[in-house]
Each structure stands twice: as structure tokens, then as C-alpha cells.
N, C-alpha and C positions, 0 to 999 in steps of 0.2 A: 206251670205254676210259678217257676222262678221269675219269668218275665212279668207275670201279673204282680208278683210281690214287689219287683223293682218299680213297676208303674205306680203301685200303691204308695211306695215310699216317696216317689217324685211328686205325687199328688199332695201328700201330707206336707212336704217341704214347700211346694208352691202355695198351698193354702196358708201356711204360717207366714210366708213372705207377703202374701197378698193382704193379710190383715193389717199390715203397717201402712200408714199414709206415705205418700210420695214426698220426700223431703230432700233438701240440698245439704250436702255435707262439706265442711271445711275441716279437714283432718289436721290433727296435731299430736305430738308425741307426749304431751303432758298428762297429768293425772286428773285434770278437770274436764268435764263435759257440760256445755251449756246448750240446752234445748230452747231455741229462740222461736217463739210462736208469734207471728206478726198480727197486726190488727185486722179488722174487717176491711181495711183499705188496701190490703195486699202488701207485698214486699217492695221496699223502696231501695234506691241505689245507695243512700247513706247507710242503710242497714246492712247491705251486702258488703260495703267497704269496712264497716265496723267488724263484721264477722271475719273478714280476711285478716284484719289487724289482730284480732283475738287469737286466731290460729297461729299467726307468726309469733305470738307471745306464749304459746304452749297450751292454749285453751281450745279444745276441739268444739266445733259448733255444728249442731244439726238445725237447720233453718226450715221451719214449716210455715207455708203460706196456705192457710185453710181455705180461703175463698177460691183460689185457683186450683188447689188440689181436688176440691169437690165440686168445681164449676158452679159456685154460688154467687149471687149478686153481692156487690160490695156494700152490704148493709149490716148493722148490728144484729138484726133479727136472724141473719144467716148463721150466726154462731150457734143458734139453737138446733140447727139441722146437721151439725157435725156428728158423725157416728162415734159415740163415746167409747165403744169397744175398741175401735181403731186407735184412739188416743191412749187408752189404758194399756193396750199391747205395746204401743210405742214407748210409753214410760217404763214398762217392764223390760223392753229390749235395751233401753238406755241403762237401766240399773244392772243388767247382765253384762254390760261392757267392762265392768270392773272399775270404772272411773267414778269420781265424785260428781253426782249429777245435780245441777241446778236448772230450774225452768224459768225462763224470762218470757212473760206473756204480756201483750199490749192491748189495752182497751177492752172490748167485749170478748176478745179471745180468752180472757181470764176465766170466763164462765165454763166453757167445755173443759178447760185444763183443770179447774178446781173439781168439777164433777167427775172427771176421769181419776183424779187423785183420790177422791172419796171411794172409788171402787177398788183401789189397791188393797192388798193385804196390809195390816197394821205395821208389820216389820219393814215393808218397803216404803210405806208412807213416812215412817219415822226417819228414814235416811234422806228424804227429799226436802229440798228447799225451793220456794217459789218467790221470784221477784216479779211483782205486778206493777206495770207502768200505767198509772191512772186507770185502774180497772173499772169497768162499767158492770156493776153487779146489781143494777136496779131493775125492779119490775116496772116502775114508773118514777119519773122525777120531774117535779115542778119547781121553778126557780125560787119560790118563796116558801116552800113546804119541805119538811123532812121526807126523804125518799123512802120507799118500801124496797126491801131487798129480796133477792131470789133465794129459794131453798137450794142449797148446793150439796147437801148430804153431810155425812159425818167426816170431819176433818181432824179428828183427834190425832196428835202426834206430828201433824204437818207444820212446818215452819213457813211463815208467809211474811214478806216485807213489801209494803206498798211504797212505790216511788211516785211522789205527787208533785207535778209542776205547780208552783205557787200561783201563777197567773191563770188559774182555771176556775171556772164557775163552780166546779164540784169540790173545791178545796174546803169550804165550810162543812161539808158532809163527811170529811175524813174521820173524825172521831166516832161517828155512828157506824161507819163501815168497819172500822177496827173492832168495835164492840160486837157487831154482827158476826164477824169471823171468829172472834173469841168464843162467842156462844156456840158456834159450830164445832169448837174443840181445837182450833188452830192456835199456835203460838205466834203472835203478831208483832210487827215492828213497822216503823215508818221512816222515810227520808224525804225531806222537803227539797225540791229542786228550785232554787231561787231564780227569779227573773226569766222563767221559762213558761211557755204555754203548751197545751196538749199538742202532740204530734209536731213538736218544734222542729224536727229534722225534715219535715215534708210540707211546710207551709208555703203558700204562694208568695207571701210578703214577710219573710222572717226578719227579725232584728239582727244586727251584727253579732250580738251575743249568741243568739240562737244558731246562727250559721257556724260560729266557732264551736259551740257545744255539740252540734250535729257531727262535727269532724272529730270529736273526741269521745264518742259514745263508748268506744272500747275502754278508755280509761275510767269512765264512770262505772262500767260493768265490772272491770277488774277490782275497783275499789269495793263494790258491793259484794263480790265473790270473796274478798278477803276480810270482810267485816265479820263481826261475831255471829250474826244470824245465819250465815251460809258457809261458814268454815267447815 
């Protein structure tokens, strides 16, 4: 009986661990924890370098590459196949660390992150802050028409700030996206990133300014972490 009980405890422990997605950690001694969820294009070297720099500045980073974790194609539609319960458990695990948690999600990865946040208990959601880099929250988007937005669930108490590269075709839609998130209950803000395009850190033909900014993503994120929305 004692052996069976020990095996049962091991099974429970393994099951709890298995519920969390496989993520890369950049440990730090500070009180901040940044959950970095890469876009549907996967993790890039500039993002790894920025995470390493953040860790050296006292910000612990958990980096999650959804398409590689779940063996998905590098397509926006793949984000709809991410197991939400895994992400929800991951957010709870981060909150249990005792550190102040901020989530940074890029492009379509914002969709499963927001839906996972909607499944959290209100008290946990109130403590969470999301930084969304040019989030793709559209059901469909035509160049000359106002887009339709996804139903993401109840976001009451959640703080959300959108980081929008100015040189993006989606920039004119930013006000309607902010309104949509507000209607779902989130407290929203925005920061315009001047002279930058979407995925500026991984473009085949970046400008000199984009190259420079890709090397200081850590500074950009530190600035946002210390701003009023995510303190």
C-alpha cells in the first residue's frame, strides 16, 4: 500500500509538470518575471539575446515558442491549436513564483495568451499585465475595410498595452482594437514604435534603425515594464 501511495504521488506530480508547456528559462534574482511568447514564426536569435540581457539586469525570462513546443506549422492559424489549459496552467505557475509577472506576446500568439488569461480567476487576472507586440486579433482583415475581431472571453481586470510599429499596414486599425479589448473588460494602453515595421528584429532587409532597435529590445521592454501600466 505504501508503494502504491508513493507511485500515486509521483503520478500526480508528473501530471502537474506535464500540464506546463516546454519553455526556455533565463533565471535572474530580481523580483520581475517576463513571460515571452514568440510569434507564429518561432523564436529568433535577437529575441534570445534580448532575454539574456534582461536576465543580466535582474528580470527573469521564461521564453515560450508555441509552434516548436507543439510541433505546429509556422502559420497564424496554428495559434488556434495551442492547448489553452496548458497556457492557463503556465500563467498560474508564473504567478505562484512570487514575482511580478508580465506577459509579452508577439503577433498571433496574443490570441491564445488572451484566451488563457480569460480563464484565470479574477484575482490572478487582476495581477497580470500583458504587453502585446502588433497583436493579430482579427477574424479577417481586408486592406481597405475595418477588421472583425475574435471573441477572446472576459478580460475584466486585465491590463493590456499594445506596442505598435508605426510602419505597419495595421496601424490605422489600432483604435478599433483598443476599443474591442476595452469592451471585453481590459484596461488598455498603447505605445507607438516609430520608424519600425512588424517583426523588425527578423526581417531579411532591415533598415539600419531596425538593426539598432533589434539590439536594444531589452531596453524597450525594461522601459515598458517600468511604465505605469505594468508596474
